[in-house]
All heavy atoms as an XYZ file, in Angstrom:
790
protein
N      76.418     90.299     90.899
C      76.507     90.882     92.221
C      77.984     91.143     92.522
O      78.817     90.265     92.330
C      75.917     89.926     93.255
C      76.057     90.436     94.673
S      75.447     89.281     95.923
C      73.764     89.807     96.027
N      78.295     92.351     92.986
C      79.671     92.681     93.366
C      79.840     92.484     94.868
O      79.121     93.086     95.668
C      80.018     94.113     92.980
C      81.476     94.445     93.262
C      81.869     95.783     92.713
C      83.346     96.051     92.926
N      83.726     97.350     92.373
N      80.804     91.645     95.233
C      81.040     91.287     96.630
C      82.487     91.619     96.986
O      83.413     91.219     96.285
C      80.782     89.788     96.866
C      79.341     89.442     96.478
C      81.081     89.401     98.309
C      79.077     87.964     96.359
N      82.655     92.356     98.086
C      83.988     92.675     98.593
C      84.176     91.980     99.931
O      83.336     92.104    100.822
C      84.156     94.185     98.766
C      83.957     95.036     97.520
C      84.133     96.516     97.859
C      84.899     94.624     96.416
N      85.273     91.264    100.076
C      85.623     90.591    101.332
C      86.848     91.299    101.892
O      87.954     91.140    101.378
C      85.917     89.119    101.091
S      84.491     88.191    100.485
N      86.647     92.076    102.948
C      87.712     92.914    103.497
C      88.307     92.308    104.752
O      87.593     91.837    105.640
C      87.164     94.301    103.834
C      88.151     95.157    104.578
C      89.186     95.785    103.902
C      88.061     95.312    105.944
C      90.116     96.549    104.585
C      88.983     96.086    106.634
C      90.006     96.703    105.956
N      89.625     92.365    104.827
C      90.330     92.024    106.054
C      91.450     93.044    106.258
O      92.143     93.400    105.297
C      90.883     90.587    106.037
O      91.432     90.294    107.322
C      91.907     90.371    104.965
N      91.621     93.548    107.457
C      92.635     94.571    107.712
C      94.022     93.972    107.942
O      94.680     94.264    108.930
C      92.105     95.271    108.964
C      91.411     94.167    109.698
C      90.794     93.299    108.634
N      94.443     93.118    107.030
C      95.745     92.474    107.139
C      96.584     92.819    105.915
O      96.046     93.045    104.837
C      95.578     90.956    107.236
C      94.862     90.440    108.484
C      94.641     88.939    108.373
C      95.630     90.786    109.734
N      97.906     92.820    106.067
C      98.773     93.081    104.914
C      98.769     91.897    103.951
O      98.745     90.746    104.368
C     100.155     93.284    105.530
C     100.089     92.640    106.873
C      98.654     92.692    107.316
N      98.809     92.195    102.664
C      98.719     91.168    101.621
C     100.072     90.773    101.057
O     100.322     89.608    100.807
C      97.808     91.685    100.507
C      97.521     90.680     99.432
C      96.565     89.694     99.633
C      98.180     90.720     98.214
C      96.280     88.763     98.647
C      97.891     89.798     97.216
C      96.942     88.830     97.435
O      96.655     87.923     96.464
N     100.948     91.739    100.835
C     102.255     91.419    100.259
C     102.128     90.827     98.874
O     101.420     91.335     98.028
N     102.755     89.694     98.638
C     102.724     89.051     97.328
C     101.502     88.155     97.155
O     101.272     87.622     96.085
C     103.978     88.210     97.131
O     103.953     87.107     98.021
N     100.746     87.948     98.215
C      99.577     87.069     98.148
C      99.882     85.629     98.472
O      98.981     84.801     98.517
N     101.143     85.319     98.704
C     101.521     83.938     99.005
C     100.784     83.462    100.251
O     100.790     84.116    101.279
C     103.032     83.858     99.224
N     100.132     82.350    100.135
C      99.413     81.769    101.266
C      97.972     82.210    101.400
O      97.175     81.531    102.040
N      97.594     83.314    100.803
C      96.233     83.834    100.960
C      95.195     82.983    100.264
O      94.071     82.843    100.733
C      96.133     85.261    100.413
C      96.401     86.291    101.445
C      97.569     86.970    101.623
C      95.509     86.761    102.439
N      97.458     87.825    102.674
C      96.194     87.718    103.194
C      94.204     86.459    102.776
C      95.606     88.386    104.260
C      93.628     87.125    103.830
C      94.331     88.080    104.557
N      95.507     82.454     99.095
C      94.476     81.872     98.242
C      94.147     80.431     98.590
O      93.377     79.780     97.890
C      94.842     82.081     96.773
C      94.796     83.553     96.527
C      95.854     84.427     96.588
C      93.638     84.344     96.317
N      95.403     85.714     96.405
C      94.053     85.697     96.232
C      92.286     84.056     96.176
C      93.167     86.742     96.016
C      91.399     85.094     95.968
C      91.846     86.420     95.889
N      94.641     79.955     99.702
C      94.276     78.627    100.166
C      93.574     78.660    101.505
O      93.353     77.622    102.116
N      93.197     79.859    101.958
C      92.590     79.961    103.283
C      91.794     81.253    103.425
O      91.828     82.124    102.568
C      93.657     79.892    104.366
C      94.591     81.095    104.402
C      95.617     80.948    105.528
N      95.885     82.172    106.213
C      96.685     83.135    105.760
N      97.265     83.024    104.597
N      96.894     84.215    106.469
N      91.086     81.355    104.508
C      90.416     82.573    104.956
C      89.467     83.160    103.916
O      88.799     82.444    103.193
C      91.448     83.608    105.421
C      92.349     83.080    106.529
O      91.857     82.301    107.361
O      93.538     83.414    106.545
N      89.406     84.476    103.867
C      88.449     85.145    102.989
C      88.730     84.935    101.515
O      87.830     85.060    100.685
C      88.406     86.642    103.291
C      87.670     87.044    104.561
C      87.751     88.550    104.772
C      86.229     86.608    104.523
N      89.950     84.613    101.151
C      90.237     84.373     99.736
C      89.449     83.169     99.225
O      88.977     83.176     98.086
C      91.730     84.178     99.517
N      89.265     82.148    100.055
C      88.447     81.013     99.648
C      86.990     81.437     99.465
O      86.303     80.936     98.571
C      88.548     79.881    100.671
C      89.873     79.140    100.707
C      89.874     78.120    101.837
C      90.162     78.475     99.377
N      86.530     82.354    100.291
C      85.178     82.895    100.137
C      85.050     83.614     98.808
O      84.071     83.437     98.080
C      84.850     83.843    101.304
O      84.998     83.130    102.541
C      83.446     84.400    101.203
N      86.057     84.420     98.466
C      86.069     85.127     97.185
C      86.012     84.121     96.032
O      85.204     84.267     95.108
C      87.326     86.019     97.055
C      87.505     86.529     95.638
C      87.249     87.180     98.036
N      86.857     83.119     96.081
C      86.878     82.129     95.009
C      85.550     81.384     94.903
O      85.076     81.089     93.798
C      88.039     81.157     95.214
C      89.438     81.778     95.110
C      90.500     80.741     95.449
C      89.680     82.391     93.740
N      84.927     81.096     96.043
C      83.623     80.432     96.038
C      82.553     81.287     95.383
O      81.768     80.797     94.560
N      82.518     82.581     95.735
C      81.546     83.482     95.105
C      81.808     83.612     93.610
O      80.875     83.674     92.810
C      81.565     84.859     95.763
C      80.771     84.950     97.030
C      81.365     85.395     98.202
C      79.423     84.622     97.062
C      80.629     85.500     99.374
C      78.683     84.714     98.231
C      79.286     85.151     99.397
N      83.070     83.662     93.218
C      83.400     83.757     91.790
C      82.963     82.494     91.043
O      82.478     82.568     89.922
C      84.878     84.055     91.601
C      85.241     85.476     92.074
C      86.695     85.803     91.877
N      86.995     86.252     90.541
C      86.775     87.476     90.056
N      86.210     88.395     90.817
N      87.113     87.781     88.821
N      83.116     81.329     91.671
C      82.645     80.085     91.063
C      81.133     80.104     90.849
O      80.622     79.457     89.936
C      83.019     78.873     91.922
C      84.482     78.500     91.829
O      85.186     79.009     90.923
O      84.934     77.700     92.675
N      80.424     80.848     91.695
C      78.972     80.980     91.553
C      78.582     82.062     90.548
O      77.405     82.321     90.336
C      78.342     81.288     92.918
C      78.431     80.173     93.955
C      77.975     80.666     95.323
C      77.597     78.972     93.506
N      79.580     82.732     89.971
C      79.310     83.732     88.950
C      79.264     85.161     89.432
O      78.893     86.063     88.675
N      79.642     85.410     90.676
C      79.630     86.761     91.223
C      80.968     87.461     90.981
O      82.000     86.822     90.804
C      79.317     86.732     92.723
C      77.976     86.155     93.021
N      76.798     86.779     92.668
C      77.621     85.002     93.624
C      75.781     86.044     93.052
N      76.251     84.951     93.631
N      80.930     88.766     90.997
C      82.116     89.611     90.830
C      82.680     89.883     92.234
O      82.363     90.898     92.849
C      81.685     90.909     90.138
C      82.837     91.725     89.628
O      83.936     91.165     89.452
O      82.641     92.923     89.409
N      83.477     88.962     92.745
C      83.959     89.033     94.128
C      85.451     89.358     94.162
O      86.212     88.928     93.296
C      83.704     87.709     94.846
N      85.832     90.123     95.201
C      87.216     90.545     95.376
C      87.601     90.480     96.839
O      86.811     90.794     97.721
C      87.408     92.001     94.910
C      87.162     92.200     93.450
C      85.895     92.479     92.994
C      88.198     92.093     92.538
C      85.646     92.657     91.645
C      87.962     92.263     91.194
C      86.684     92.548     90.735
N      88.845     90.120     97.081
C      89.451     90.245     98.391
C      89.981     91.669     98.503
O      90.538     92.200     97.539
C      90.593     89.242     98.529
C      91.371     89.234     99.842
C      90.466     88.823    101.001
C      92.555     88.281     99.737
N      89.797     92.294     99.643
C      90.319     93.639     99.878
C      91.241     93.573    101.090
O      90.814     93.180    102.181
C      89.178     94.664    100.136
C      89.754     96.053    100.345
C      88.162     94.648     98.996
N      92.520     93.919    100.890
C      93.540     93.866    101.945
C      94.407     95.120    101.877
O      94.376     95.847    100.891
C      94.458     92.664    101.766
S      93.689     91.071    101.927
N      95.218     95.286    102.891
C      96.192     96.375    102.880
C      97.387     95.998    102.024
O      97.927     94.901    102.130
C      96.667     96.695    104.289
C      95.609     97.299    105.170
C      95.655     97.115    106.536
C      94.573     98.065    104.652
C      94.700     97.679    107.366
C      93.616     98.620    105.474
C      93.686     98.424    106.827
O      92.745     98.979    107.647
N      97.814     96.927    101.188
C      98.983     96.660    100.350
C     100.258     96.839    101.170
O     100.291     97.599    102.124
C      98.982     97.546     99.113
C      99.152     99.020     99.388
C      99.196     99.799     98.071
N      98.895    101.179     98.311
C      97.748    101.767     98.001
N      96.789    101.090     97.420
N      97.564    103.033     98.270
N     101.271     96.133    100.744
C     102.590     96.282    101.375
C     103.605     96.531    100.269
O     103.777     97.652     99.836
C     102.960     95.040    102.208
O     102.914     93.885    101.381
C     102.026     94.851    103.381
N     104.209     95.483     99.758
C     105.277     95.626     98.764
C     104.762     95.695     97.333
O     105.496     96.046     96.435
C     106.252     94.443     98.878
O     105.512     93.229     98.738
C     106.956     94.450    100.216
N     103.506     95.347     97.102
C     102.937     95.332     95.761
C     101.724     96.270     95.693
O     100.972     96.371     96.654
C     102.486     93.924     95.373
C     103.602     92.940     95.297
N     104.144     92.342     96.408
C     104.289     92.454     94.245
C     105.112     91.526     96.039
N     105.223     91.579     94.725
N     101.517     96.885     94.541
C     100.328     97.721     94.365
C      99.162     96.920     93.795
O      98.022     97.366     93.832
C     100.634     98.907     93.453
O     101.039     98.444     92.181
N      99.463     95.729     93.241
C      98.425     94.816     92.779
C      98.954     93.395     92.923
O     100.153     93.174     93.116
C      98.022     95.110     91.338
C      99.129     94.910     90.334
C      98.647     95.220     88.929
C      99.738     94.887     87.934
N      99.288     94.954     86.576
N      98.066     92.435     92.819
C      98.483     91.043     92.951
C      99.378     90.668     91.776
O      99.008     90.884     90.614
C      97.259     90.130     92.977
C      97.650     88.689     93.182
O      97.765     88.270     94.337
O      97.874     87.994     92.166
N     100.562     90.126     92.035
C     101.491     89.809     90.958
C     100.994     88.716     90.009
O     101.481     88.598     88.893
C     102.770     89.372     91.667
C     102.408     89.132     93.074
C     101.122     89.852     93.347
N     100.007     87.936     90.439
C      99.470     86.877     89.580
C      98.095     87.214     89.021
O      97.424     86.358     88.446
C      99.441     85.558     90.343
C     100.847     85.078     90.700
C     100.852     83.691     91.288
O      99.941     82.886     90.994
O     101.777     83.404     92.057
N      97.651     88.450     89.202
C      96.375     88.882     88.642
C      95.144     88.337     89.334
O      94.067     88.298     88.746
N      95.281     87.906     90.574
C      94.131     87.384     91.312
C      93.173     88.521     91.669
O      93.566     89.684     91.696
C      94.608     86.644     92.556
C      95.311     85.334     92.195
C      95.933     84.686     93.387
N      97.161     85.388     93.709
C      98.266     84.816     94.163
N      98.299     83.527     94.381
N      99.338     85.525     94.423
N      91.914     88.198     91.961
C      90.898     89.219     92.225
C      91.047     89.842     93.617
O      90.397     89.427     94.579
C      89.583     88.457     92.077
C      89.935     87.046     92.461
C      91.350     86.850     91.978
N      91.904     90.826     93.713
C      92.157     91.480     94.998
C      92.355     92.972     94.782
O      92.941     93.393     93.784
C      93.391     90.841     95.706
C      94.659     91.015     94.915
C      93.576     91.399     97.101
N      91.781     93.752     95.676
C      92.058     95.190     95.734
C      93.031     95.406     96.884
O      92.732     95.038     98.026
C      90.798     96.006     96.004
C      89.804     96.010     94.880
C      88.483     95.697     95.122
C      90.176     96.336     93.591
C      87.552     95.711     94.105
C      89.258     96.350     92.565
C      87.941     96.038     92.816
N      94.179     95.975     96.595
C      95.153     96.298     97.630
C      95.048     97.784     97.892
O      95.273     98.605     97.000
C      96.551     95.897     97.172
C      96.708     94.405     96.869
C      98.109     94.102     96.363
C      96.385     93.573     98.090
N      94.670     98.124     99.115
C      94.385     99.514     99.451
C      95.197     99.949    100.664
O      95.735     99.121    101.391
C      92.883     99.726     99.710
C      92.397     98.924    100.922
C      92.071     99.358     98.466
C      90.963     99.202    101.319
N      95.241    101.249    100.878
C      95.892    101.817    102.055
C      94.868    101.909    103.189
O      93.659    101.980    102.938
C      96.427    103.208    101.728
N      95.335    101.918    104.423
C      94.399    102.038    105.548
C      93.494    103.269    105.459
O      92.324    103.195    105.834
C      95.316    102.113    106.775
C      96.526    101.342    106.355
C      96.704    101.674    104.889
N      94.021    104.387    104.934
C      93.163    105.570    104.843
C      92.049    105.369    103.819
O      90.954    105.911    103.967
C      93.974    106.830    104.546
C      94.710    106.772    103.221
O      95.258    105.715    102.884
O      94.739    107.817    102.531
N      92.271    104.569    102.785
C      91.199    104.259    101.839
C      90.133    103.397    102.501
O      88.934    103.608    102.290
C      91.750    103.531    100.617
C      92.580    104.403     99.718
C      93.236    103.614     98.612
O      94.075    102.732     98.921
O      92.905    103.892     97.445
N      90.552    102.432    103.306
C      89.596    101.572    104.002
C      88.736    102.375    104.962
O      87.585    102.019    105.210
C      90.328    100.468    104.748
N      89.283    103.453    105.483
C      88.541    104.305    106.409
C      87.768    105.412    105.731
O      87.209    106.277    106.395
N      87.686    105.383    104.410
C      87.038    106.447    103.660
C      85.692    106.000    103.080
O      85.658    105.089    102.239
C      87.950    106.885    102.511
O      87.256    107.707    101.613
N      84.600    106.651    103.466
C      83.311    106.302    102.857
C      83.316    106.467    101.335
O      82.669    105.702    100.631
C      82.333    107.283    103.506
C      82.969    107.659    104.796
C      84.447    107.654    104.528
N      84.095    107.428    100.828
C      84.110    107.636     99.373
C      84.748    106.456     98.642
O      84.348    106.136     97.524
C      84.811    108.945     99.019
O      86.158    108.913     99.403
N      85.738    105.797     99.259
C      86.318    104.623     98.606
C      85.268    103.525     98.483
O      85.088    102.942     97.429
C      87.549    104.102     99.356
C      88.219    102.998     98.589
C      89.176    103.149     97.628
C      87.940    101.592     98.650
N      89.512    101.917     97.097
C      88.767    100.951     97.706
C      87.068    100.809     99.404
C      88.761     99.584     97.508
C      87.063     99.434     99.196
C      87.900     98.830     98.266
N      84.568    103.256     99.560
C      83.530    102.217     99.532
C      82.432    102.590     98.545
O      81.952    101.751     97.795
C      82.970    101.990    100.933
C      83.981    101.374    101.842
C      84.750    102.030    102.771
C      84.383    100.013    101.886
N      85.599    101.146    103.388
C      85.386     99.895    102.870
C      83.990     98.873    101.205
C      85.990     98.684    103.171
C      84.589     97.663    101.515
C      85.581     97.580    102.490
N      82.029    103.847     98.537
C      80.987    104.314     97.619
C      81.429    104.103     96.173
O      80.642    103.672     95.324
C      80.679    105.788     97.876
C      79.476    106.313     97.155
C      79.190    107.784     97.486
N      79.135    108.046     98.916
C      80.041    108.775     99.591
N      81.059    109.331     98.974
N      79.911    108.961    100.879
N      82.686    104.406     95.870
C      83.185    104.283     94.498
C      83.196    102.835     94.008
O      83.134    102.584     92.807
C      84.586    104.880     94.380
O      85.548    104.048     95.009
N      83.256    101.884     94.909
C      83.267    100.466     94.520
C      81.868     99.947     94.192
O      81.732     98.953     93.498
C      83.889     99.618     95.630
C      85.325     99.963     95.928
C      86.181     99.967     94.681
O      86.161     99.019     93.906
N      86.915    101.045     94.477
N      80.860    100.571     94.734
C      79.463    100.189     94.492
C      79.203     98.698     94.763
O      78.654     97.989     93.919
C      79.026    100.590     93.099
C      79.204    102.077     92.826
C      78.744    102.507     91.464
N      77.384    102.110     91.169
C      76.274    102.784     91.490
N      76.386    103.925     92.129
N      75.086    102.336     91.172
N      79.575     98.216     95.960
C      79.359     96.796     96.252
C      77.893     96.494     96.566
O      77.157     97.339     97.070
C      80.227     96.559     97.480
C      80.213     97.878     98.180
C      80.207     98.912     97.073
N      77.493     95.269     96.266
C      76.181     94.782     96.677
C      76.255     94.125     98.053
O      75.271     94.068     98.773
C      75.655     93.768     95.660
C      75.444     94.404     94.298
O      74.625     95.336     94.205
O      76.115     93.984     93.344
N      77.438     93.611     98.381
C      77.648     92.935     99.653
C      79.094     93.144    100.081
O      80.001     93.059     99.253
C      77.370     91.430     99.496
C      77.698     90.519    100.681
C      76.774     90.826    101.856
C      77.578     89.055    100.270
N      79.280     93.424    101.361
C      80.627     93.520    101.930
C      80.698     92.563    103.109
O      79.836     92.578    103.987
C      80.966     94.959    102.393
C      82.310     94.997    103.107
C      80.958     95.914    101.216
N      81.703     91.726    103.098
C      81.959     90.816    104.210
C      83.202     91.331    104.914
O      84.264     91.467    104.304
C      82.165     89.371    103.714
C      80.895     88.884    103.037
C      82.587     88.464    104.868
C      81.035     87.546    102.356
N      83.052     91.641    106.201
C      84.166     92.165    106.988
C      84.763     91.036    107.818
O      84.098     90.479    108.677
C      83.689     93.290    107.911
C      83.070     94.507    107.223
C      82.508     95.468    108.260
C      84.081     95.187    106.333
N      85.993     90.693    107.529
C      86.700     89.677    108.304
C      87.488     90.368    109.404
O      88.671     90.618    109.250
N      86.806     90.680    110.489
C      87.425     91.465    111.564
C      87.478     90.618    112.826
O      86.510     90.512    113.557
C      86.613     92.742    111.815
C      86.334     93.595    110.575
C      85.419     94.756    110.930
C      87.624     94.111    109.986
N      88.627     90.027    113.080
C      88.753     89.148    114.233
C      88.691     89.907    115.551
O      88.257     89.373    116.546
C      90.050     88.354    114.138
C      90.041     87.464    112.960
C      89.336     86.303    112.822
C      90.716     87.671    111.728
N      89.548     85.765    111.588
C      90.394     86.574    110.893
C      91.560     88.656    111.254
C      90.893     86.463    109.609
C      92.066     88.536    109.984
C      91.727     87.445    109.175
N      89.128     91.133    115.540
C      89.062     91.948    116.758
C      88.234     93.193    116.440
O      88.745     94.291    116.343
C      90.464     92.334    117.244
O      91.148     92.991    116.176
C      91.261     91.121    117.676
N      86.957     93.013    116.298
C      86.048     94.031    115.810
C      86.230     95.412    116.426
O      86.333     96.385    115.687
C      84.595     93.577    115.944
C      83.647     94.519    115.217
C      82.233     94.423    115.718
N      82.065     94.660    117.123
C      82.019     95.857    117.694
N      82.170     96.939    116.981
N      81.845     95.984    118.984
N      86.289     95.589    117.738
C      86.403     96.954    118.273
C      87.633     97.701    117.759
O      87.575     98.898    117.527
C      86.482     96.745    119.787
C      85.794     95.445    120.008
C      86.131     94.601    118.797
N      88.710     96.985    117.534
C      89.924     97.628    117.039
C      89.702     98.214    115.643
O      90.340     99.194    115.270
C      91.068     96.602    117.004
C      92.378     97.173    116.533
C      93.466     96.130    116.590
C      94.776     96.690    116.092
N      95.838     95.708    116.081
N      88.779     97.626    114.874
C      88.579     98.044    113.494
C      87.252     98.750    113.250
O      86.798     98.843    112.124
C      88.736     96.835    112.571
C      90.133     96.281    112.652
C      90.388     95.090    113.302
C      91.204     96.985    112.120
C      91.682     94.596    113.407
C      92.500     96.502    112.230
C      92.725     95.313    112.864
O      93.994     94.833    112.969
N      86.638     99.277    114.300
C      85.417    100.060    114.113
C      85.646    101.238    113.173
O      84.746    101.630    112.445
C      84.878    100.566    115.449
C      83.987     99.537    116.126
O      83.566     98.576    115.449
O      83.714     99.702    117.318
N      86.851    101.799    113.169
C      87.148    102.922    112.277
C      87.064    102.501    110.817
O      86.865    103.345    109.938
C      88.529    103.484    112.581
N      87.183    101.219    110.526
C      87.052    100.715    109.160
C      85.594    100.376    108.860
O      85.068    100.741    107.810
C      87.920     99.466    108.944
C      89.381     99.741    109.290
C      87.756     98.927    107.529
C      89.999    100.884    108.533
N      84.926     99.687    109.761
C      83.555     99.273    109.481
C      82.592    100.459    109.464
O      81.614    100.457    108.727
C      83.079     98.219    110.480
O      83.070     98.721    111.787
N      82.874    101.488    110.223
C      82.000    102.667    110.264
C      81.887    103.348    108.894
O      80.767    103.609    108.440
C      82.505    103.651    111.331
C      81.452    104.571    111.856
C      81.939    105.410    113.049
N      82.576    104.620    114.084
C      83.873    104.695    114.405
N      84.672    105.521    113.789
N      84.370    103.949    115.358
N      82.985    103.632    108.194
C      82.843    104.251    106.867
C      82.075    103.372    105.887
O      81.318    103.876    105.071
C      84.281    104.446    106.395
C      85.067    104.505    107.641
C      84.372    103.587    108.600
N      82.258    102.063    105.987
C      81.488    101.189    105.097
C      80.002    101.334    105.390
O      79.177    101.476    104.484
C      81.926     99.734    105.242
C      80.836     98.801    104.766
C      80.536     98.735    103.410
C      80.068     98.077    105.651
C      79.505     97.944    102.963
C      79.041     97.283    105.211
C      78.770     97.233    103.862
O      77.738     96.451    103.435
N      79.635    101.306    106.674
C      78.211    101.408    107.031
C      77.636    102.757    106.639
O      76.445    102.865    106.375
C      78.055    101.176    108.526
C      78.334     99.740    108.952
C      77.945     99.492    110.393
N      78.446    100.484    111.319
C      79.522    100.339    112.093
N      80.210     99.228    112.046
N      79.886    101.284    112.923
N      78.465    103.791    106.577
C      78.001    105.152    106.288
C      78.162    105.569    104.844
O      77.999    106.732    104.520
C      78.739    106.150    107.185
C      78.477    105.901    108.657
O      77.452    105.292    108.991
O      79.316    106.327    109.475
N      78.514    104.666    103.949
C      78.862    105.069    102.591
C      77.688    105.555    101.770
O      77.863    106.253    100.802
C      79.621    103.982    101.857
C      78.802    102.792    101.436
C      78.477    101.724    102.199
C      78.235    102.546    100.158
N      77.741    100.824    101.490
C      77.573    101.304    100.224
C      78.218    103.250     98.965
C      76.901    100.769     99.144
C      77.543    102.701     97.882
C      76.897    101.482     97.982
N      76.483    105.209    102.125
C      75.339    105.655    101.329
C      74.953    107.080    101.668
O      75.003    107.547    102.723
C      74.159    104.740    101.537
C      74.391    103.391    100.901
C      73.144    102.541    100.890
O      72.631    102.257    101.972
O      72.733    102.212     99.799
């Protein structure tokens, strides 16, 4: 099962991410044998410098139904603390089919 855990926050080098929040969810799903990834906005890096399971994307990709379609996820978990602010992101995901 392919699982994407998205949060509209900048990732940078990934420092601090893998001990909290959605990254722990990703690691838990991976321990269960699923193909899980954290999806965040890229800043200074185009990929995780330590090879961790993360997709670093631009905001316009997150708002694109074609990006979500190309990933072919079985499950998407949206970590949106202020949901109305990020409806522009969740809408393309819901409309990707």
